[in-house]
C-alpha positions as CSV (number, residue, x, y, z in Angstrom):
1,M,0.0,0.0,0.0
2,N,2.8,2.4,0.8
3,F,4.3,1.7,-2.7
4,F,1.0,2.7,-4.3
5,R,1.0,6.1,-2.4
6,Q,4.5,6.8,-3.3
7,S,3.9,6.0,-7.0
8,L,0.7,8.1,-7.0
9,F,2.6,11.1,-5.5
10,T,5.4,10.7,-8.0
11,Y,2.9,10.7,-10.9
12,N,1.0,13.7,-9.5
13,T,4.1,15.8,-8.9
14,G,5.8,14.9,-12.2
15,V,5.8,17.4,-14.9
16,Q,3.7,16.2,-17.9
17,K,5.4,16.5,-21.3
18,S,2.4,18.0,-23.1
19,T,1.4,20.6,-20.5
20,K,4.8,21.3,-18.9
21,F,2.9,21.3,-15.5
22,S,2.2,18.6,-12.9
23,P,-1.3,17.5,-12.1
24,Y,-0.7,18.7,-8.5
25,E,0.0,22.2,-9.8
26,F,-3.3,22.2,-11.7
27,L,-5.3,21.1,-8.7
28,Y,-3.6,23.2,-5.9
29,D,-2.2,26.1,-7.9
30,R,1.3,25.5,-6.5
31,A,4.2,23.1,-6.6
32,A,4.1,20.2,-4.2
33,R,6.1,20.6,-1.0
34,L,7.8,17.9,1.0
35,P,8.5,18.3,4.7
36,I,12.2,19.0,3.9
37,Y,11.4,22.1,1.9
38,T,11.5,25.5,3.5
39,Q,8.3,27.4,3.9
40,P,7.6,29.9,1.1
41,T,6.9,33.6,1.8
42,Q,3.4,34.0,3.3
43,F,0.8,36.1,1.6
44,T,-1.6,38.3,3.4
45,F,-5.0,39.1,1.9
46,N,-7.2,41.8,3.2
47,K,-10.4,40.1,2.2
48,P,-11.2,36.5,1.6
49,I,-12.2,37.3,-1.9
50,D,-8.7,38.5,-2.7
51,Y,-7.4,35.0,-2.3
52,F,-10.1,33.7,-4.7
53,E,-9.3,36.4,-7.3
54,Q,-5.5,35.6,-7.1
55,L,-6.3,31.9,-7.4
56,K,-8.5,32.5,-10.5
57,K,-5.8,34.7,-12.1
58,T,-3.0,32.2,-11.5
59,L,-5.1,29.3,-12.7
60,R,-6.0,31.3,-15.9
61,I,-2.2,31.7,-16.5
62,F,-1.6,28.0,-15.9
63,H,-4.3,27.0,-18.3
64,Q,-3.2,29.3,-21.0
65,A,0.4,28.2,-20.7
66,S,-0.8,24.6,-20.8
67,R,-2.8,25.2,-23.9
68,D,0.2,26.8,-25.5
69,N,2.4,23.9,-24.5
70,I,-0.1,21.4,-25.8
71,L,-0.3,23.2,-29.2
72,L,3.6,23.3,-29.4
73,Q,3.7,19.5,-28.6
74,Q,1.0,18.8,-31.3
75,Q,2.9,20.8,-33.8
76,A,6.2,19.0,-33.0
77,T,4.4,15.6,-33.4
78,N,2.8,16.7,-36.7
79,I,6.2,17.8,-38.0
80,Y,7.8,14.5,-37.0
81,Y,5.0,12.5,-38.5
82,N,5.0,14.5,-41.8
83,R,8.8,14.1,-42.1
84,H,8.4,10.3,-42.5
85,R,5.2,10.3,-44.5
86,L,5.0,9.4,-48.1
87,N,2.8,11.8,-50.1
88,S,2.2,9.5,-53.1
89,Q,0.4,11.0,-56.1
90,L,-1.3,8.2,-58.0
91,K,-1.9,8.2,-61.7
92,L,-4.7,6.8,-63.9
93,G,-4.1,3.1,-64.6
94,D,-2.2,2.5,-61.4
95,K,-3.1,-0.7,-59.5
96,V,-4.1,-0.2,-55.9
97,L,-5.5,-2.3,-53.0
98,T,-8.7,-1.0,-51.4
99,R,-9.4,-1.1,-47.7
100,V,-12.0,-3.6,-46.5
101,Y,-14.5,-2.0,-44.1
102,G,-16.7,-3.9,-41.7
103,S,-14.2,-6.7,-40.8
104,K,-15.3,-8.6,-37.8
105,G,-12.1,-9.8,-36.3
106,K,-8.6,-8.5,-35.9
107,L,-7.2,-11.2,-38.1
108,D,-9.5,-10.4,-41.0
109,P,-7.7,-8.8,-44.0
110,K,-7.6,-5.0,-43.9
111,F,-7.2,-4.6,-47.7
112,S,-8.6,-6.5,-50.6
113,S,-6.4,-9.2,-52.1
114,I,-7.4,-8.3,-55.7
115,P,-5.9,-5.1,-57.0
116,K,-8.1,-2.4,-58.6
117,I,-7.3,0.1,-61.3
118,I,-7.6,3.9,-60.9
119,V,-10.0,5.2,-63.6
120,E,-10.5,8.8,-62.3
121,G,-8.8,10.8,-59.6
122,Y,-8.5,14.1,-57.9
123,H,-5.9,13.7,-55.2
124,P,-6.6,12.4,-52.5
125,I,-9.9,10.9,-53.8
126,Y,-9.8,8.3,-56.6
127,V,-12.4,6.3,-58.4
128,V,-11.4,2.6,-58.9
129,E,-12.7,-0.3,-60.9
130,D,-12.0,-4.0,-60.8
131,E,-9.1,-5.2,-62.9
132,C,-10.6,-7.4,-65.7
């Protein structure tokens, strides 16, 4: 049981790659503190609503920064994916295999075993017919 709590604390305080923040920071609006850490500077608020306003402002900053970090991560992933992607332009008369939809099992074929011929096409949509 102790191992589970330690693992959970490690996950909750670890910085996530996509948001650049830890789940703990999102929930409590501050970094997690262990007993060995020194106490931070104390804040004094004149009215209880001041704390709430400060919390809202800080959370808004965290959420905006997370959105920005997620968008950057998505762009980096997209660039990496597109670097290794083939952008094939097919021509009329090319033989292609078509995808089989509605397969029932994971071992069923995903593509037809009989090639078809492209008779009309506007990249990325093509019209195909059986090869006769």
